[in-house]
C-alpha positions as a Markdown table, in Angstrom:
| # | Residue | x | y | z |
|---|---|---|---|---|
| 1 | Met | 21.3 | 16.5 | -2.4 |
| 2 | Val | 19.7 | 13.6 | -4.8 |
| 3 | Glu | 19.9 | 16.4 | -8.0 |
| 4 | Ser | 24.0 | 16.8 | -7.1 |
| 5 | Ile | 24.2 | 13.3 | -6.8 |
| 6 | Gly | 22.0 | 12.5 | -9.8 |
| 7 | Ala | 24.2 | 15.3 | -11.7 |
| 8 | Ile | 27.6 | 14.0 | -10.3 |
| 9 | Ser | 26.8 | 10.4 | -11.3 |
| 10 | Leu | 26.6 | 11.3 | -14.9 |
| 11 | Leu | 30.5 | 12.0 | -14.4 |
| 12 | Gly | 30.8 | 8.1 | -13.8 |
| 13 | Arg | 32.7 | 8.9 | -10.6 |
| 14 | Val | 31.4 | 7.8 | -6.9 |
| 15 | Pro | 30.5 | 10.4 | -4.5 |
| 16 | Val | 31.7 | 10.6 | -1.4 |
| 17 | Tyr | 29.7 | 11.9 | 1.5 |
| 18 | Gly | 30.8 | 12.9 | 5.0 |
| 19 | Val | 31.0 | 15.6 | 7.9 |
| 20 | Cys | 33.8 | 17.9 | 8.7 |
| 21 | Tyr | 34.1 | 20.2 | 11.7 |
| 22 | Gly | 34.5 | 23.7 | 11.6 |
| 23 | Lys | 33.9 | 27.4 | 13.5 |
| 24 | Asp | 31.3 | 29.8 | 13.1 |
| 25 | Leu | 31.1 | 33.5 | 14.1 |
| 26 | Leu | 30.9 | 32.4 | 17.6 |
| 27 | Ser | 34.0 | 30.7 | 17.4 |
| 28 | Lys | 32.2 | 27.1 | 18.2 |
| 29 | Arg | 33.0 | 24.2 | 16.8 |
| 30 | Lys | 30.0 | 23.1 | 14.5 |
| 31 | Ala | 29.4 | 20.1 | 12.2 |
| 32 | Ile | 29.1 | 20.8 | 8.6 |
| 33 | Asp | 27.7 | 18.3 | 5.8 |
| 34 | Val | 30.5 | 17.8 | 3.2 |
| 35 | Cys | 29.8 | 16.1 | -0.3 |
| 36 | Gly | 33.0 | 15.9 | -2.2 |
| 37 | Leu | 34.5 | 14.1 | -5.3 |
| 38 | Pro | 37.7 | 12.2 | -5.1 |
| 39 | Ser | 40.2 | 13.6 | -7.8 |
| 40 | Ala | 41.8 | 11.2 | -9.8 |
| 41 | Asp | 44.3 | 10.7 | -12.5 |
| 42 | Cys | 44.4 | 8.4 | -15.1 |
| 43 | His | 47.9 | 7.1 | -16.2 |
| 44 | Gly | 47.5 | 4.2 | -18.8 |
| 45 | Arg | 44.8 | 2.0 | -17.3 |
| 46 | Lys | 45.9 | 2.8 | -13.4 |
| 47 | Val | 44.1 | 5.5 | -11.5 |
| 48 | Val | 45.7 | 7.4 | -9.0 |
| 49 | Cys | 43.3 | 9.1 | -6.5 |
| 50 | Gly | 44.6 | 12.5 | -5.4 |
| 51 | Ser | 45.5 | 14.1 | -2.1 |
| 52 | Tyr | 41.7 | 15.3 | -1.8 |
| 53 | Leu | 41.0 | 12.2 | 0.3 |
| 54 | Arg | 43.9 | 12.2 | 2.6 |
| 55 | Arg | 43.1 | 15.9 | 3.7 |
| 56 | Leu | 39.6 | 15.2 | 4.9 |
| 57 | Arg | 39.4 | 13.9 | 8.4 |
| 58 | Phe | 36.0 | 12.8 | 8.6 |
| 59 | Gly | 34.7 | 9.3 | 8.3 |
| 60 | Cys | 33.7 | 8.3 | 4.5 |
| 61 | Val | 30.4 | 7.0 | 3.5 |
| 62 | Arg | 30.2 | 5.3 | -0.4 |
| 63 | Phe | 27.4 | 4.8 | -2.0 |
| 64 | Ser | 26.9 | 1.9 | -3.9 |
| 65 | Ser | 27.3 | 2.3 | -7.9 |
| 66 | Ile | 23.7 | 0.4 | -8.1 |
| 67 | Arg | 22.2 | 3.2 | -6.0 |
| 68 | Cys | 24.0 | 5.6 | -8.0 |
| 69 | Gln | 22.5 | 4.3 | -11.4 |
| 70 | Ala | 19.2 | 4.3 | -9.9 |
| 71 | Met | 18.8 | 8.2 | -8.8 |
| 72 | Glu | 20.5 | 8.8 | -12.4 |
| 73 | Leu | 17.6 | 7.0 | -13.9 |
| 74 | Thr | 15.0 | 8.8 | -11.7 |
| 75 | Lys | 16.8 | 12.2 | -12.6 |
| 76 | Glu | 16.4 | 11.2 | -16.4 |
| 77 | Ala | 12.7 | 10.2 | -15.8 |
| 78 | Tyr | 11.9 | 13.7 | -14.7 |
| 79 | Ser | 13.7 | 15.8 | -16.9 |
| 80 | Tyr | 12.1 | 13.6 | -19.7 |
| 81 | Lys | 8.6 | 14.9 | -18.6 |
| 82 | Glu | 9.9 | 18.6 | -18.3 |
| 83 | Asp | 10.8 | 18.6 | -21.5 |
| 84 | Gly | 7.8 | 17.5 | -23.1 |
| 85 | Arg | 5.6 | 20.1 | -20.7 |
| 86 | Ile | 8.2 | 23.0 | -22.1 |
| 87 | Pro | 9.8 | 23.4 | -25.1 |
| 88 | Lys | 13.8 | 23.7 | -24.9 |
| 89 | Asp | 13.8 | 26.8 | -26.7 |
| 90 | Phe | 11.3 | 28.6 | -24.3 |
| 91 | Arg | 10.0 | 30.6 | -27.0 |
| 92 | Tyr | 6.2 | 29.3 | -27.1 |
| 93 | Arg | 3.5 | 31.2 | -27.8 |
| 94 | Ile | 0.8 | 31.7 | -25.6 |
| 95 | Glu | -2.6 | 30.9 | -27.2 |
| 96 | Thr | -5.0 | 33.8 | -26.7 |
| 97 | Asp | -8.2 | 34.8 | -28.6 |
| 98 | Val | -6.4 | 37.3 | -30.3 |
| 99 | Asp | -4.2 | 36.6 | -33.4 |
| 100 | Arg | -0.8 | 38.5 | -33.2 |
| 101 | Lys | 0.4 | 37.1 | -37.0 |
| 102 | Pro | 1.8 | 40.4 | -38.6 |
| 103 | Gly | -0.7 | 41.8 | -41.3 |
| 104 | Lys | -3.5 | 40.7 | -39.6 |
| 105 | Trp | -3.6 | 42.2 | -36.4 |
| 106 | Pro | -4.3 | 45.1 | -35.9 |
| 107 | Pro | -6.6 | 45.0 | -38.9 |
| 108 | Ala | -5.2 | 47.6 | -41.1 |
| 109 | Asn | -7.2 | 50.8 | -41.7 |
| 110 | Lys | -7.5 | 51.0 | -45.6 |
| 111 | Ala | -8.3 | 54.7 | -45.6 |
| 112 | Asp | -5.3 | 55.4 | -44.0 |
| 113 | Asn | -1.8 | 56.1 | -45.9 |
| 114 | Pro | 1.3 | 55.7 | -44.1 |
| 115 | Ala | 3.2 | 57.2 | -47.1 |
| 116 | Leu | 1.8 | 60.8 | -46.0 |
| 117 | His | 4.0 | 62.7 | -43.3 |
| 118 | Asn | 1.5 | 65.1 | -42.8 |
| 119 | Pro | -0.7 | 64.1 | -40.2 |
| 120 | Leu | -3.3 | 66.8 | -41.1 |
| 121 | Leu | -3.7 | 64.7 | -44.2 |
| 122 | Arg | -3.9 | 61.5 | -42.4 |
| 123 | Gln | -6.8 | 62.7 | -40.0 |
| 124 | Glu | -8.7 | 64.1 | -43.0 |
| 125 | Arg | -8.4 | 60.8 | -44.6 |
| 126 | Met | -9.7 | 59.2 | -41.7 |
| 127 | Gly | -12.5 | 61.1 | -40.9 |
| 128 | Cys | -16.0 | 61.1 | -43.1 |
| 129 | Gly | -14.9 | 64.3 | -45.0 |
| 130 | Trp | -12.6 | 62.1 | -46.9 |
| 131 | Leu | -15.0 | 60.9 | -50.2 |
| 132 | Ala | -15.0 | 61.4 | -53.8 |
| 133 | Ala | -18.5 | 61.4 | -56.0 |
| 134 | Ile | -19.0 | 59.5 | -59.2 |
| 135 | Phe | -21.7 | 60.3 | -61.7 |
| 136 | Glu | -23.3 | 59.0 | -64.3 |
| 137 | Trp | -24.3 | 61.3 | -67.3 |
| 138 | Glu | -27.7 | 60.9 | -68.6 |
| 139 | Gly | -30.8 | 61.6 | -66.2 |
| 140 | Val | -28.6 | 62.6 | -63.7 |
| 141 | Leu | -26.7 | 65.5 | -64.7 |
| 142 | Ala | -28.2 | 66.1 | -68.0 |
| 143 | Glu | -31.6 | 65.8 | -69.5 |
| 144 | Asp | -32.5 | 62.3 | -70.6 |
| 145 | Asn | -34.9 | 61.2 | -73.2 |
| 146 | Pro | -35.2 | 57.5 | -72.6 |
| 147 | Asp | -37.5 | 56.8 | -75.6 |
| 148 | Leu | -34.5 | 57.7 | -77.9 |
| 149 | Glu | -32.4 | 54.7 | -76.7 |
| 150 | Lys | -35.6 | 52.7 | -77.8 |
| 151 | Gln | -35.7 | 54.0 | -81.0 |
| 152 | Ala | -32.1 | 53.8 | -82.0 |
| 153 | Trp | -32.5 | 49.7 | -81.4 |
| 154 | Leu | -35.7 | 49.4 | -83.3 |
| 155 | Gly | -34.0 | 51.5 | -86.0 |
| 156 | Leu | -31.0 | 49.3 | -86.0 |
| 157 | Ser | -33.1 | 46.2 | -85.7 |
| 158 | Gln | -34.4 | 47.1 | -89.1 |
| 159 | Glu | -31.4 | 47.9 | -90.6 |
| 160 | Glu | -30.2 | 44.5 | -89.7 |
| 161 | Gly | -33.1 | 42.6 | -90.4 |
| 162 | Lys | -33.6 | 41.6 | -87.1 |
| 163 | Ser | -36.8 | 41.3 | -85.0 |
| 164 | Pro | -37.4 | 44.3 | -82.8 |
| 165 | Pro | -36.6 | 43.6 | -79.4 |
| 166 | Pro | -39.7 | 43.4 | -76.7 |
| 167 | Gly | -40.0 | 46.1 | -73.9 |
| 168 | Phe | -39.0 | 43.6 | -71.0 |
| 169 | Ile | -35.5 | 43.0 | -73.3 |
| 170 | Leu | -35.0 | 46.7 | -73.6 |
| 171 | Lys | -35.5 | 47.1 | -70.1 |
| 172 | Arg | -33.2 | 44.4 | -69.2 |
| 173 | Ile | -30.0 | 46.1 | -71.5 |
| 174 | Glu | -30.3 | 49.5 | -69.9 |
| 175 | Gly | -27.4 | 50.7 | -68.7 |
| 176 | Met | -25.3 | 48.0 | -70.8 |
| 177 | Lys | -22.8 | 48.4 | -73.3 |
| 178 | Asn | -23.7 | 48.0 | -76.8 |
| 179 | Glu | -21.3 | 45.2 | -77.2 |
| 180 | Gln | -22.2 | 43.4 | -74.4 |
| 181 | Ala | -26.2 | 43.9 | -75.0 |
| 182 | Ile | -25.9 | 42.7 | -79.1 |
| 183 | Ser | -23.8 | 39.4 | -78.3 |
| 184 | Glu | -25.1 | 38.6 | -75.0 |
| 185 | Val | -28.9 | 39.5 | -74.3 |
| 186 | Leu | -29.9 | 39.9 | -77.6 |
| 187 | Cys | -27.7 | 37.1 | -79.6 |
| 188 | Trp | -27.7 | 39.0 | -83.2 |
| 189 | Ser | -24.3 | 37.8 | -83.5 |
| 190 | Arg | -20.8 | 36.5 | -82.2 |
| 191 | Asp | -18.4 | 37.5 | -84.2 |
| 192 | Pro | -16.7 | 40.3 | -82.6 |
| 193 | Val | -16.1 | 42.6 | -86.0 |
| 194 | Gln | -19.8 | 42.3 | -86.3 |
| 195 | Val | -20.9 | 43.1 | -82.9 |
| 196 | Arg | -18.4 | 46.0 | -83.1 |
| 197 | Arg | -20.3 | 47.2 | -86.2 |
| 198 | Met | -23.7 | 47.3 | -84.8 |
| 199 | Ala | -22.6 | 48.8 | -81.8 |
| 200 | Ser | -21.1 | 51.5 | -83.5 |
| 201 | Arg | -23.7 | 51.8 | -86.1 |
| 202 | Lys | -26.9 | 52.1 | -83.2 |
| 203 | Glu | -24.5 | 54.8 | -81.4 |
| 204 | Glu | -24.7 | 56.8 | -84.3 |
| 205 | Ile | -28.4 | 56.3 | -84.9 |
| 206 | Tyr | -28.7 | 57.8 | -81.1 |
| 207 | Gln | -26.7 | 60.5 | -81.6 |
| 208 | Ala | -28.7 | 61.5 | -84.8 |
| 209 | Leu | -31.9 | 61.2 | -82.9 |
| 210 | Gln | -30.5 | 63.3 | -79.8 |
| 211 | Gly | -29.6 | 66.2 | -82.4 |
| 212 | Gly | -26.1 | 67.2 | -79.7 |
| 213 | Val | -28.8 | 69.1 | -77.6 |
| 214 | Tyr | -27.7 | 68.9 | -73.9 |
| 215 | Ser | -28.9 | 70.4 | -70.9 |
| 216 | Phe | -28.9 | 70.7 | -67.2 |
| 217 | Arg | -31.0 | 68.9 | -64.8 |
| 218 | Pro | -32.6 | 71.4 | -62.6 |
| 219 | Gly | -30.4 | 71.2 | -59.6 |
| 220 | Ser | -27.3 | 69.6 | -61.2 |
| 221 | Gln | -25.3 | 72.7 | -61.9 |
| 222 | Glu | -25.7 | 74.1 | -58.2 |
| 223 | Phe | -24.9 | 70.5 | -57.0 |
| 224 | Val | -21.7 | 70.3 | -58.6 |
| 225 | Asn | -20.7 | 73.7 | -57.6 |
| 226 | Thr | -21.3 | 73.2 | -53.9 |
| 227 | Leu | -18.9 | 69.8 | -54.7 |
| 228 | Met | -16.4 | 72.1 | -56.3 |
| 229 | His | -16.3 | 74.5 | -53.1 |
| 230 | Tyr | -15.6 | 71.8 | -50.8 |
| 231 | Lys | -12.8 | 70.4 | -53.1 |
| 232 | Val | -14.5 | 66.7 | -53.4 |
| 233 | Pro | -13.1 | 64.7 | -56.4 |
| 234 | Met | -15.8 | 64.1 | -59.2 |
| 235 | Ala | -15.6 | 61.3 | -61.6 |
| 236 | Leu | -17.8 | 60.5 | -64.7 |
| 237 | Val | -18.9 | 57.2 | -65.8 |
| 238 | Ser | -20.9 | 56.4 | -69.0 |
| 239 | Thr | -21.3 | 53.6 | -71.3 |
| 240 | Arg | -21.1 | 55.7 | -74.1 |
| 241 | Pro | -18.1 | 56.2 | -76.4 |
| 242 | Arg | -15.5 | 58.7 | -75.2 |
| 243 | Lys | -15.7 | 61.0 | -78.3 |
| 244 | Tyr | -19.5 | 61.7 | -77.9 |
| 245 | Ile | -19.2 | 61.7 | -73.9 |
| 246 | Glu | -16.3 | 64.4 | -74.1 |
| 247 | Asn | -18.1 | 66.3 | -77.0 |
| 248 | Ala | -21.3 | 66.2 | -74.3 |
| 249 | Ile | -19.1 | 67.9 | -71.4 |
| 250 | Gly | -17.5 | 70.5 | -73.8 |
| 251 | Thr | -21.2 | 71.6 | -74.9 |
| 252 | Ile | -22.6 | 71.7 | -71.6 |
| 253 | Gly | -19.6 | 73.9 | -70.2 |
| 254 | Phe | -18.2 | 71.3 | -67.6 |
| 255 | Glu | -14.6 | 71.1 | -68.9 |
| 256 | Gly | -12.1 | 70.2 | -66.1 |
| 257 | Ile | -14.5 | 69.5 | -63.5 |
| 258 | Phe | -14.4 | 65.8 | -63.6 |
| 259 | Ser | -10.8 | 64.5 | -62.3 |
| 260 | Val | -11.7 | 61.1 | -64.2 |
| 261 | Val | -14.1 | 60.0 | -67.2 |
| 262 | Val | -14.4 | 56.7 | -67.7 |
| 263 | Ala | -16.1 | 55.4 | -71.2 |
| 264 | Ala | -17.4 | 52.6 | -73.0 |
| 265 | Glu | -13.5 | 51.5 | -74.1 |
| 266 | Asp | -12.0 | 51.6 | -70.4 |
| 267 | Val | -14.4 | 48.8 | -69.5 |
| 268 | His | -15.1 | 45.4 | -70.7 |
| 269 | Arg | -18.8 | 45.4 | -69.2 |
| 270 | Gly | -21.1 | 48.0 | -68.2 |
| 271 | Lys | -24.2 | 47.7 | -65.7 |
| 272 | Pro | -25.1 | 45.9 | -63.5 |
| 273 | Asp | -21.3 | 45.0 | -63.6 |
| 274 | Pro | -19.2 | 46.9 | -60.9 |
| 275 | Glu | -16.0 | 47.5 | -63.3 |
| 276 | Met | -16.9 | 50.9 | -64.2 |
| 277 | Phe | -17.1 | 52.1 | -60.3 |
| 278 | Val | -14.3 | 50.4 | -59.3 |
| 279 | Tyr | -12.1 | 51.7 | -62.1 |
| 280 | Ala | -13.1 | 54.9 | -61.6 |
| 281 | Ser | -12.6 | 54.8 | -57.8 |
| 282 | Gln | -9.1 | 53.1 | -58.9 |
| 283 | Leu | -8.0 | 56.2 | -61.0 |
| 284 | Leu | -9.4 | 58.8 | -58.7 |
| 285 | Gln | -7.3 | 56.7 | -55.9 |
| 286 | Tyr | -10.2 | 56.5 | -53.2 |
| 287 | Ile | -11.5 | 53.1 | -51.5 |
| 288 | Pro | -14.5 | 51.9 | -52.8 |
| 289 | Glu | -16.0 | 52.5 | -49.3 |
| 290 | Arg | -15.7 | 56.3 | -49.4 |
| 291 | Cys | -17.0 | 56.8 | -53.2 |
| 292 | Ile | -20.7 | 57.8 | -53.6 |
| 293 | Val | -22.6 | 56.7 | -56.9 |
| 294 | Phe | -25.0 | 59.0 | -58.5 |
| 295 | Gly | -27.5 | 57.1 | -60.9 |
| 296 | Asn | -31.2 | 56.8 | -62.1 |
| 297 | Ser | -31.8 | 53.2 | -62.0 |
| 298 | Asn | -31.6 | 49.7 | -60.1 |
| 299 | Gln | -29.0 | 48.6 | -62.3 |
| 300 | Thr | -26.7 | 51.4 | -61.0 |
| 301 | Val | -28.0 | 50.9 | -57.2 |
| 302 | Glu | -26.9 | 47.3 | -58.0 |
| 303 | Ala | -23.6 | 47.7 | -59.6 |
| 304 | Ala | -22.7 | 50.5 | -56.8 |
| 305 | His | -23.6 | 48.2 | -54.1 |
| 306 | Asp | -21.5 | 45.4 | -55.6 |
| 307 | Ala | -18.3 | 47.5 | -55.7 |
| 308 | Gln | -19.0 | 48.2 | -52.0 |
| 309 | Met | -20.0 | 51.9 | -52.9 |
| 310 | Lys | -23.0 | 53.7 | -51.4 |
| 311 | Cys | -25.5 | 55.0 | -54.2 |
| 312 | Val | -27.7 | 58.2 | -54.3 |
| 313 | Ala | -30.6 | 57.4 | -56.5 |
| 314 | Val | -32.2 | 60.2 | -58.5 |
| 315 | Ala | -35.9 | 59.6 | -59.8 |
| 316 | Ser | -35.7 | 61.1 | -63.0 |
| 317 | Lys | -37.1 | 58.4 | -65.2 |
| 318 | His | -38.3 | 55.9 | -62.5 |
| 319 | Pro | -40.7 | 56.9 | -59.6 |
| 320 | Val | -39.3 | 57.2 | -56.0 |
| 321 | Tyr | -40.9 | 53.7 | -54.6 |
| 322 | Glu | -39.2 | 51.8 | -57.3 |
| 323 | Leu | -35.3 | 53.0 | -56.3 |
| 324 | Gly | -35.9 | 52.0 | -52.2 |
| 325 | Ala | -32.6 | 49.9 | -52.5 |
| 326 | Ala | -30.7 | 53.0 | -52.9 |
| 327 | Asp | -29.0 | 55.0 | -50.0 |
| 328 | Leu | -30.9 | 57.9 | -50.7 |
| 329 | Val | -33.5 | 58.8 | -53.1 |
| 330 | Val | -33.9 | 62.3 | -54.7 |
| 331 | Arg | -35.6 | 63.7 | -57.2 |
| 332 | His | -33.0 | 66.4 | -58.3 |
| 333 | Leu | -29.3 | 66.7 | -56.6 |
| 334 | Asp | -29.7 | 70.3 | -55.1 |
| 335 | Glu | -31.6 | 68.3 | -52.4 |
| 336 | Leu | -28.6 | 66.8 | -51.3 |
| 337 | Ser | -25.9 | 68.8 | -48.6 |
| 338 | Ile | -22.3 | 68.3 | -47.9 |
| 339 | Val | -23.6 | 66.6 | -44.4 |
| 340 | Asp | -25.9 | 63.9 | -46.4 |
| 341 | Leu | -22.8 | 62.8 | -48.6 |
| 342 | Lys | -20.5 | 62.8 | -44.8 |
| 343 | Asn | -23.2 | 60.7 | -43.2 |
| 344 | Leu | -22.6 | 58.4 | -46.1 |
| 345 | Ala | -18.9 | 57.9 | -46.1 |
| 346 | Ala | -19.0 | 57.5 | -42.5 |
| 347 | Val | -18.5 | 54.0 | -42.9 |
| 348 | Glu | -15.6 | 53.1 | -40.6 |
| 349 | Leu | -16.9 | 49.6 | -39.5 |
| 350 | Thr | -17.0 | 48.1 | -43.3 |
| 351 | Glu | -13.2 | 49.5 | -43.5 |
| 352 | Phe | -12.0 | 46.8 | -40.3 |
| 353 | Gly | -14.2 | 44.1 | -41.9 |
| 354 | Ser | -17.5 | 42.9 | -41.7 |
| 355 | Pro | -19.4 | 44.5 | -38.3 |
| 356 | Glu | -19.9 | 42.2 | -35.6 |
| 357 | Pro | -23.2 | 40.2 | -36.2 |
| 358 | Glu | -25.9 | 41.1 | -33.3 |
| 359 | Leu | -27.0 | 39.3 | -30.9 |
| 360 | Glu | -30.4 | 37.6 | -31.6 |
| 361 | Met | -33.0 | 37.2 | -28.5 |
| 362 | Glu | -34.3 | 33.8 | -28.3 |
| 363 | Glu | -38.1 | 33.9 | -27.6 |
| 364 | Glu | -39.4 | 32.2 | -24.4 |
| 365 | Asp | -41.9 | 29.6 | -24.4 |
| 366 | Asp | -45.2 | 30.9 | -22.9 |
| 367 | Pro | -45.4 | 28.6 | -19.9 |
| 368 | Tyr | -49.2 | 28.9 | -19.9 |
| 369 | Pro | -50.5 | 28.4 | -23.3 |
| 370 | Pro | -53.9 | 29.3 | -24.6 |
| 371 | Ser | -56.2 | 26.4 | -24.4 |
| 372 | Thr | -57.7 | 24.9 | -27.8 |
| 373 | Val | -60.9 | 24.1 | -26.1 |
| 374 | Ala | -63.5 | 26.1 | -26.9 |
| 375 | Val | -65.7 | 27.6 | -24.0 |
| 376 | Asp | -69.3 | 28.8 | -24.6 |
| 377 | Asp | -70.1 | 32.1 | -23.5 |
| 378 | Gly | -73.2 | 31.2 | -22.1 |
| 379 | Phe | -72.2 | 28.1 | -20.0 |
| 380 | Trp | -72.2 | 30.5 | -17.2 |
């Protein structure tokens, strides 16, 4: 009744409260509460009441205008509190621990490709069998002589009149591009033209010392045949110029095996920068988490891990204990099986983001700490 009065008072009219008598289902006379408004017609400045009041045959009690205004203010006060508690559009978001914003939850699986309409292909991509292999050339697939690299740098230093680089510098520039090593580590020149000329000359000296003779490392050919049998795509990565890499591939008989070949001209920096491996995974159209790098140095392991890839180290010129940072260490590639590669590629947690941190157990303090007072054994 109060709500009705408050709402009707907004119309600026005085409500009428009374009692009328009617008959119920048993034909008994019964009092019924009635609240109504007089119908009024406005003719200029004169207000004329209709026949509504004349038809009512009960005593009328008029509420004062002051009381109606008080009820109206009370109603407005309560409605203001309700509006502040609940938004007007009723489309408020319930606060939960799950972020429902589009694109953030649920986190998209990077291995999945919604463009593939074949469910079997999508299932294969989601499984650990969807992987790619990225190989280095020297010391992994083909035999390598590390002394030739050192002799090439020493020969270039003699031709350019530079001091010969010491052993720790030669170890530092291992796996780098020639231009990168000359300008950033050896600091022989900053002129891009001179840097390219010396880099080209160093590669010519190396190829002359190498003699164009290539041979497989033991077990590498069998492992490549195994990957071809399981249709695993393979890429070749090297800091050598492309013409020398293609010549070596043709000489050893690996034409058509590698889907992607990344040479020195394709990247700006060499190892330990992961640019080569990331670019190879892009050309293969495989996510880095499903690419396995095969190298033979710690620079390769570092670059592969920076690219979010797994790394298998081949102990060809370094002992096994120096390559402990790799995910797997082998002496020859034929020691690996396709199951080993699938176990390395089973990295579903990293595709959904960083794994949950492990709970650390707090050590409880010993309620009975050892006494610091020495006791003489001969006391008793």
